C-alpha positions in Angstrom: 21.2 55.5 -52.6 22.6 57.1 -49.7 21.9 60.7 -50.6 19.2 62.8 -49.2 17.9 65.2 -52.1 15.3 67.2 -50.3 17.5 69.0 -47.7 14.8 71.8 -47.1 12.1 69.2 -46.2 9.3 70.9 -48.0 6.3 68.8 -48.0 5.8 67.3 -51.5 2.0 67.7 -51.5 2.4 71.4 -51.0 5.5 72.4 -52.5 6.3 74.2 -55.9 8.4 72.1 -58.5 8.8 74.5 -61.2 10.6 77.8 -60.7 9.6 80.3 -63.6 11.9 83.0 -62.4 11.3 86.6 -61.7 9.2 87.3 -65.1 6.9 84.3 -64.8 3.7 83.4 -62.9 5.5 82.4 -59.8 6.6 78.9 -58.7 4.1 76.3 -59.5 3.3 72.6 -58.9 4.0 71.3 -62.4 5.9 68.0 -61.8 4.7 65.0 -59.8 4.9 61.4 -59.4 1.6 59.2 -59.5 2.3 55.9 -57.9 0.0 53.0 -58.3 -2.6 52.8 -55.5 -1.5 49.4 -54.4 2.0 50.7 -53.6 2.7 51.7 -49.9 4.4 55.2 -49.8 7.2 55.5 -47.5 8.5 58.9 -48.2 8.3 61.7 -50.8 10.4 64.8 -51.5 11.3 67.5 -54.0 15.1 68.1 -55.0 15.3 71.7 -54.2 18.3 72.4 -52.0 18.7 75.3 -49.9 21.6 77.8 -50.6 24.0 76.2 -48.0 23.6 72.7 -49.6 26.6 71.8 -51.5 24.3 70.6 -54.4 22.9 74.1 -54.6 25.2 74.7 -57.7 22.7 72.3 -59.6 19.6 74.6 -59.2 21.6 77.8 -58.6 20.4 81.2 -57.6 19.8 82.8 -61.1 17.5 82.5 -63.8 17.7 80.3 -66.0 18.8 77.6 -63.6 22.0 75.8 -64.2 20.3 72.4 -64.8 16.4 73.0 -65.3 13.7 75.2 -63.8 11.9 72.0 -63.0 12.9 70.1 -59.8 13.1 66.3 -59.5 10.2 64.7 -57.6 10.8 61.4 -55.8 8.8 58.7 -54.0 10.1 55.9 -52.0 7.5 53.2 -52.2 7.2 49.6 -50.8 5.7 46.9 -53.0 3.4 44.7 -51.0 5.0 41.2 -50.6 8.3 42.3 -51.7 11.3 42.0 -49.3 13.2 45.1 -48.4 16.7 45.3 -49.5 19.4 45.3 -46.6 21.0 48.7 -46.1 
């Protein structure tokens, strides 16, 4: 893939994934990935770029957000017994 989506490095286990804007209940963890217990977790993240990131235009400063008020959640997993692709 080559692109690092979570430039702010917010731990996925504690970070909000939904921005309700100024009139809602605040930011909540509403979106998640629930991988199978037999997969090995390599890394996790949330696409929530900082205001200095070139991709910030996708989430934007205002409400409603240009793309969505939800943020993409990702998990990089290793399947036991599978070989890793060469990079």
